[in-house]
C-alpha positions in Angstrom: 2.8 6.7 -7.0 -0.7 6.4 -7.9 -3.1 4.5 -5.4 -6.7 3.9 -5.1 -7.8 3.7 -1.0 -10.8 2.0 -0.4 -13.0 2.5 2.8 -15.6 0.0 2.9 -17.3 1.2 5.8 -20.7 0.3 7.6 -23.0 2.7 5.6 -20.9 3.8 2.4 -18.2 2.5 0.7 -15.5 4.7 -0.1 -12.9 4.9 -3.0 -10.1 7.5 -3.7 -7.7 7.7 -6.4 -4.5 9.2 -4.9 -1.2 10.1 -6.2 1.7 10.3 -3.4 4.4 12.5 -4.1 7.3 12.6 -1.3 5.9 13.6 1.5 2.3 15.4 0.0 -0.6 13.7 -1.5 -3.0 14.9 -4.1 -6.6 13.5 -4.6 -6.7 12.7 -8.1 -10.5 11.7 -7.6 -13.5 10.4 -5.8 -16.5 7.7 -5.9 -18.8 7.1 -2.7 -22.0 4.6 -3.0 -24.2 4.5 0.2 -24.3 0.7 -0.2 -25.5 0.3 4.2 -24.0 -3.1 4.6 -24.9 -2.1 8.2 -28.6 -2.8 6.7 -29.7 -5.7 9.4 -26.3 -6.5 9.9 -26.2 -5.9 13.5 -29.8 -7.6 13.9 -28.9 -11.0 12.5 -24.8 -10.9 12.8 -24.8 -11.1 9.6 -24.4 -9.5 6.2 -27.8 -10.0 4.7 -27.5 -11.8 1.0 -29.2 -8.6 -0.9 -26.0 -6.2 1.1 -23.5 -8.6 1.1 -24.1 -8.4 -3.4 -24.7 -5.3 -3.3 -21.4 -4.7 -1.2 -19.4 -6.9 -3.7 -21.0 -5.2 -7.0 -19.8 -1.8 -5.6 -15.9 -3.0 -4.6 -16.1 -4.6 -8.3 -17.2 -1.3 -10.4 -14.6 0.8 -7.8 -11.9 -1.9 -9.0 -12.8 -1.5 -12.3 -13.0 2.4 -12.5 -9.4 2.5 -10.6 -8.1 0.0 -13.0 -9.3 1.8 -16.4 -7.8 5.2 -14.7 -4.2 3.2 -15.1 -4.0 2.5 -10.9 -2.7 -1.3 -10.2 -2.1 -0.8 -6.4 -5.1 -1.1 -4.1 -5.0 0.3 -0.6 -8.5 -1.6 1.0 -9.8 -1.4 4.2 -13.0 -2.5 6.0 -14.4 -1.5 9.3 -17.3 -2.0 12.1 -19.9 -3.8 9.8 -17.4 -6.5 8.2 -15.8 -6.7 11.7 -19.2 -7.8 13.1 -20.7 -10.2 11.1 -20.5 -13.7 11.0 -20.0 -14.1 7.4 -17.4 -11.0 6.9 -14.4 -13.3 6.0 -16.6 -14.7 2.9 -17.3 -11.5 1.8 -13.4 -10.4 2.0 -12.6 -13.6 0.3 -15.2 -12.6 -2.5 -13.8 -9.2 -2.9 -10.7 -10.8 -3.5 -11.5 -13.3 -5.7 -13.4 -11.3 -7.8 -10.8 -8.1 -7.6 -7.5 -9.6 -6.5 -7.8 -6.9 -3.7 -6.9 -8.3 -0.2 -9.1 -5.9 2.3 -7.4 -5.2 5.6 -10.0 -5.5 8.8 -9.5 -2.0 11.0 -9.7 -2.9 15.1 -12.0 -0.2 16.7 -9.1 0.9 18.5 -7.1 1.1 15.1 -9.8 3.2 13.3 -9.8 5.4 15.9 -6.5 6.4 15.7 -6.3 7.2 12.2 -9.3 9.2 12.3 -7.0 10.8 14.8 -4.1 11.2 12.9 -6.2 13.2 9.9 -7.8 15.6 12.2 -4.2 16.1 14.0 -3.2 16.9 10.5 -5.9 19.3 8.9 -6.9 21.0 12.0 -5.0 23.8 13.8 -4.9 22.4 17.5 -3.3 26.0 18.4 -1.4 24.3 21.3 -4.3 22.4 22.8 -5.5 18.7 23.8 -8.0 17.9 21.7 -10.8 15.0 21.4 -12.3 13.2 18.2 -15.5 12.1 17.7 -16.5 9.9 14.6 -19.9 8.5 13.9 -20.2 5.7 11.9 -22.7 3.0 11.1 -21.4 0.7 13.2 -19.5 2.1 16.2 -18.5 5.7 17.2 -14.8 6.2 17.2 -13.1 8.1 19.8 -9.7 9.8 20.2 -8.0 11.9 22.2 -4.3 13.4 21.8 -2.0 16.7 20.8 -0.7 18.1 18.2 2.3 15.4 18.2 0.7 12.1 19.4 -2.4 10.2 19.9 -2.8 9.5 23.8 -6.3 7.8 23.7 -7.7 5.7 20.9 -11.7 4.0 21.5 -14.0 2.4 19.7 -17.5 2.3 21.3 -20.8 0.4 19.9 -22.6 3.5 19.4 -22.7 3.4 15.1 -26.3 4.8 14.1 -27.0 1.6 12.1 -26.4 -0.4 15.4 -28.1 1.5 17.5 -31.6 1.8 14.9 -31.4 -2.0 14.3 -31.1 -2.4 18.2 -33.6 0.5 19.5 -36.2 1.7 16.7 -38.7 -0.4 15.5 -41.5 1.8 15.3 -41.7 4.8 12.7 -41.8 7.4 14.1 -40.0 6.4 17.4 -41.7 5.7 20.1 -41.4 6.9 23.8 -40.3 3.3 24.9 -38.0 2.9 22.1 -36.3 6.5 22.7 -35.6 5.7 26.3 -33.8 2.5 25.8 -32.0 4.6 23.2 -31.1 7.1 25.2 -30.4 5.0 27.7 -27.8 2.7 26.0 -26.0 6.2 25.0 -25.4 7.1 28.0 -24.4 3.9 29.6 -21.8 3.3 26.9 -20.2 7.1 26.9 -20.0 7.1 30.8 -17.5 4.1 30.7 -16.2 4.8 27.2 -15.3 8.7 27.8 -13.8 8.3 30.9 -10.1 8.2 29.8 -10.5 11.2 27.3 -12.1 13.2 30.1 -9.1 12.4 32.3 -6.9 14.2 29.9 -9.1 17.2 29.7 -9.4 18.4 26.5 -10.2 21.7 25.3 -10.9 21.2 21.9 -13.9 19.1 20.1 -13.3 17.9 16.5 -16.6 16.1 14.7 -16.1 13.9 11.9 -18.3 11.7 9.9 -21.1 12.5 7.0 -23.8 11.9 9.7 -22.1 15.0 12.1 -21.6 16.8 8.8 -24.8 16.1 7.4 -26.2 17.7 11.1 -24.5 20.9 10.4 -25.9 20.9 7.1 -29.3 20.8 8.6 -28.6 23.5 11.1 -27.3 25.5 8.6 -30.5 25.6 6.5 -32.6 26.4 9.7 -31.5 29.7 8.4 -30.0 29.7 5.1 -31.8 28.8 2.1 -28.6 27.8 0.0 -26.0 24.4 1.4 -23.1 25.4 3.3 -20.0 26.2 0.9 -17.4 25.0 3.1 -18.0 22.2 5.5 -14.2 21.7 6.9 -13.7 23.9 10.0 -17.3 25.0 10.4 -18.7 25.0 14.2 -21.6 22.9 15.2 -23.0 24.3 18.7 -24.6 21.6 21.6 -27.6 23.6 21.3 -28.1 23.4 17.6 -27.6 19.7 18.2 -30.0 19.7 20.9 -32.6 21.9 18.7 -32.2 18.9 16.1 -32.7 16.2 18.5 -36.1 17.6 19.3 -37.2 18.5 16.0 -36.4 14.5 14.5 -37.8 12.9 17.2 -41.6 13.2 16.9 -41.0 12.9 13.3 -42.1 9.9 10.3 -39.2 8.9 8.3 -41.8 10.6 5.0 -41.9 14.0 7.7 -37.9 13.8 7.6 -37.4 13.6 4.2 -38.8 16.9 4.3 -36.3 18.6 6.2 -34.1 20.8 4.5 -30.6 19.6 4.4 -31.1 16.2 5.4 -29.5 13.8 3.3 -32.3 11.0 2.4 -30.1 8.0 2.4 -29.5 9.3 6.2 -33.2 9.3 7.1 -33.5 6.2 9.2 -29.7 6.8 10.7 -29.9 10.6 11.7 -31.8 10.4 14.8 -29.7 8.1 16.5 -26.4 9.9 15.2 -27.8 12.9 16.7 -28.8 11.6 20.4 -25.2 9.7 20.4 -23.8 13.2 19.4 -25.6 15.1 21.9 -24.7 13.3 24.6 -21.3 13.0 23.9 -21.0 16.7 24.2 -22.9 16.8 27.1 -20.7 14.4 28.7 -17.6 16.1 27.3 -18.6 19.4 28.4 -18.1 21.5 25.2 -20.7 24.0 23.7 -19.6 23.7 20.0 -17.5 21.7 18.0 -15.3 21.6 14.5 -16.9 20.0 12.0 -13.6 17.7 9.8 -14.3 16.4 6.7 -11.0 14.6 7.2 -11.4 10.9 9.2 -10.4 7.3 8.7 -9.7 7.1 4.4 -7.1 10.5 4.9 -5.3 8.8 8.3 -5.4 5.8 6.1 -3.3 7.5 3.4 -1.1 9.4 5.8 -0.2 6.1 7.9 0.3 4.3 4.6 2.9 7.1 3.3 4.7 6.6 6.7 5.1 3.4 6.9 6.3 2.9 3.2 8.2 6.0 3.5 11.5 4.2 2.2 9.6 2.5 -0.9 8.5 6.1 -2.1 11.8 7.6 -1.7 13.0 4.7 -4.1 10.2 5.3 -6.4 10.7 9.0 -6.8 14.1 8.3 -7.2 13.8 5.1 -9.4 10.6 5.7 -11.5 11.0 2.5 -13.4 9.3 -0.2 -11.5 11.5 -3.1 -12.9 14.4 -1.6 -11.4 13.1 -0.2 -8.3 12.0 -3.8 -7.5 15.3 -5.6 -8.1 17.5 -2.7 -6.1 14.6 -2.7 -3.5 15.8 -6.5 -3.0 19.2 -6.3 -3.6 19.3 -3.7 -0.8 17.3 -5.8 1.6 19.5 -9.0 1.1 23.2 -7.1 0.6 24.6 -4.2 2.8 27.0 -3.3 0.4 26.0 -3.0 -3.3 29.3 -1.8 -4.8 30.5 -5.5 -6.6 26.9 -6.3 -7.6 26.9 -3.0 -9.3 30.7 -3.4 -10.7 29.6 -6.7 -12.0 26.5 -5.5 -13.7 28.5 -2.6 -15.5 30.7 -5.6 -16.4 28.6 -7.7 -18.0 26.8 -5.2 -20.1 29.6 -4.6 -21.2 30.8 -7.9 -22.8 27.2 -8.3 -23.5 27.2 -5.3 -26.1 30.4 -6.1 -27.3 29.5 -9.7 -28.4 25.8 -8.9 -29.4 27.1 -9.6 -33.0 27.3 -13.0 -32.1 24.7 -13.8 -29.6 22.3 -11.8 -31.3 20.0 -10.8 -28.4 17.9 -8.0 -28.0 17.2 -5.0 -24.8 14.7 -7.5 -23.6 17.9 -10.1 -22.4 20.4 -7.4 -21.8 17.6 -5.9 -19.0 17.4 -9.3 -17.7 21.2 -9.7 -17.6 21.3 -6.6 -16.2 19.1 -7.4 -13.2 20.7 -10.8 -12.6 24.2 -9.6 -12.2 22.8 -7.0 -9.1 21.2 -10.0 -7.6 24.0 -12.8 -8.2 25.2 -12.9 -4.9 22.1 -12.0 -2.7 22.5 -15.9 -1.9 25.1 -14.6 1.0 22.0 -13.5 2.8 21.5 -17.3 3.9 25.4 -18.8 3.4 28.5 -18.3 1.8 28.6 -21.9 0.6 26.0 -22.6 -1.9 24.9 -19.1 -2.5 24.5 -19.1 -5.8 21.5 -21.7 -5.1 20.6 -19.7 -2.3 20.8 -16.9 -5.1 18.2 -18.5 -7.5 15.8 -19.8 -4.4 15.3 -15.7 -2.9 15.0 -14.5 -6.4 12.4 -17.4 -7.5 10.6 -16.8 -4.7 10.2 -12.9 -4.1 7.6 -11.2 -5.4 9.1 -9.0 -8.2 6.2 -6.6 -9.6 6.6 -5.9 -13.3 8.0 -9.1 -14.4 6.3 -12.1 -16.2 7.0 -15.7 -14.1 9.5 -16.9 -16.7 11.5 -13.5 -17.0 11.9 -14.4 -12.6 13.1 -17.7 -13.7 15.5 -16.6 -16.4 17.5 -14.6 -13.6 17.2 -17.0 -11.1 18.7 -19.2 -13.3 21.4 -16.7 -14.8 22.3 -15.8 -11.0 22.6 -19.7 -10.0 25.1 -20.1 -13.3 27.6 -17.5 -12.3 29.8 -20.1 -10.5 30.4 -23.7 -10.3 29.2 -25.8 -12.8 27.5 -24.1 -16.1 23.9 -24.9 -16.9 23.5 -28.7 -17.8 19.6 -30.4 -18.8 20.0 -32.9 -15.9 19.7 -29.9 -13.8 15.6 -29.6 -12.8 15.0 -25.9 -12.9 17.0 -25.2 -16.2 15.2 -28.1 -18.0 12.3 -26.7 -17.1 12.5 -23.7 -18.9 11.6 -23.3 -23.0 14.3 -24.1 -25.2 14.7 -20.1 -26.2 15.1 -19.5 -22.3 17.7 -22.1 -22.0 20.0 -20.3 -24.8 19.4 -17.1 -23.2 20.5 -18.5 -19.5 23.7 -20.2 -20.8 24.8 -17.2 -22.8 23.9 -14.7 -19.9 25.2 -16.6 -17.5 28.3 -17.2 -19.2 29.4 -13.1 -19.4 27.8 -13.1 -16.0 31.1 -15.7 -15.1 33.6 -13.7 -16.7 32.3 -10.2 -14.6 32.1 -11.8 -12.0 36.0 -12.7 -12.4 37.1 -9.7 -13.4 35.8 -8.1 -9.6 37.2 -11.2 -8.1 38.6 -8.7 -5.4 35.8 -7.3 -4.8 38.0 -3.7 -4.9 36.5 -2.0 -8.6 40.4 -2.4 -10.0 39.1 -3.0 -13.4 37.4 0.7 -14.6 36.3 0.0 -18.3 36.6 -3.0 -20.6 36.2 -3.1 -24.6 35.4 -6.0 -26.5 36.8 -6.4 -30.2 35.6 -9.0 -32.7 39.0 -10.3 -34.4 38.4 -12.4 -36.7 37.7 -16.5 -35.3 38.5 -14.7 -31.9 37.2 -12.1 -29.1 39.8 -9.7 -27.7 38.5 -8.4 -24.4 40.6 -5.0 -23.4 40.8 -4.5 -19.4 41.8 -1.1 -17.9 42.4 -1.6 -14.7 43.9 0.8 -11.9 45.7 -1.2 -10.2 47.2 -5.1 -10.1 44.7 -7.0 -11.8 46.6 -10.3 -11.3 43.7 -12.0 -9.4 41.0 -10.7 -11.2 42.3 -12.0 -14.5 43.0 -15.3 -13.2 39.7 -15.8 -12.0 37.8 -14.6 -15.1 40.8 -16.6 -17.0 38.9 -19.7 -15.2 35.6 -18.8 -17.3 36.4 -18.2 -20.7 36.0 -21.8 -21.9 32.3 -21.2 -21.1 32.4 -18.4 -23.1 33.9 -19.7 -25.6 31.5 -22.6 -26.0 28.1 -20.4 -26.2 29.6 -17.9 -28.4 31.9 -19.9 -30.9 35.3 -17.9 -30.9 38.2 -18.3 -28.9 38.4 -15.1 -26.4 42.1 -13.5 -25.1 42.2 -10.6 -22.9 44.7 -7.7 -22.6 45.3 -5.2 -20.1 45.9 -1.5 -20.2 46.9 -0.2 -17.2 49.7 3.0 -16.0 51.6 2.7 -19.0 51.7 -1.2 -19.2 49.8 -3.6 -21.3 50.2 -7.4 -21.5 48.0 -10.0 -22.8 46.6 -13.4 -21.5 46.0 -16.5 -24.1 
């Protein structure tokens, strides 16, 4: 399966193009844009018009890029800025109208859980309990647990864009603003880290662009070239404290000259650095391990776990149409032997009578799927189950099929018993003339195939069709007594004869004996 995972964050919008294969995945491509949806959001309580439009354009461009790579499946989520903004719902509705993508808004706790899941699967905990910090634009996600489970997942309103909007109004930051900022950080952390401290973690992991950029600057203090390997690098509390002291007195223009500093984070890094410093101090850690894996990787892993059976089906059945039909069949029917037997018999009848009905592979495929699904109406009730089958097929989203194809399959399944198609039937009458003929012929063949497995014992092992003058000779090879099956099939021969303009005879072969029914 190929999937586009889109993370609509407060600072950046990311997209990963992912190939999932069993229990593993590969990143095929990455896109990132510093759309800065959080700019002004936490001050005004809404996404300003400029950032609203910028975010939409970024999502549109990412969607176009993914579809250009042949990817049609999207898993998108939004975090703090959209969660907080009063017009966040309007933004997501515009995304849906523009691209068709339905974006899920993550709660802060869910975001923290996914971040921890990503770290859990990419950092060796060495049997220890770990705490994980992710400093985003709108919030600080904190998770804690061990190699098997997350024990704490919480979200604190300490994102660097949020803190900047609320407390930084001068350039450089004034002493008064700095004190207010530090007081807010201390207040939120004192309460927010209490449950983490009780667990006594002995390992600290930090993830997010803010923490990675701080590590890059700390590295550049001693080295000319950028840090080559960020994942699993170590950042000490002493380095963070030194960076805070260095950044505090600088104006924006002066910060831009700091080696290694990401220009897009020029106004965000100081609030993030102060938050990290105080969190490390309060958790009593002298260093942390930097992780490049965060919420996006966690979302992929979570998606794989929640869709495990579906992914296994995709590996086993690559054809998207057959896969979706089989998925619907298995959801509705505990035992698939009867529908599979009827499908085999129906296709044998179709192939043998092809010179008469003159239909091709498209119609054959629809007969196959309708035969597999003809009895799913039993899920609702036995009475009128053919009508319930119609409803279930017609109202299920089956990827890979057009609406017309779905309605043909639904009608073929609906007419596998009781009255044949009639012009007075609303669902049948609404079809095009070509589709009405397709339904009439295919449902007639399906009726006979259904009759040939009337007892659901697969007694009929195979069949042969021979066009004999003005008639059709159907030879049925049976492994037992097929009396019930022959009786049931014979009831529907008249419908086949009407559609194909030929008389039909059934001949039986079994255990050295042969018989014929006129």
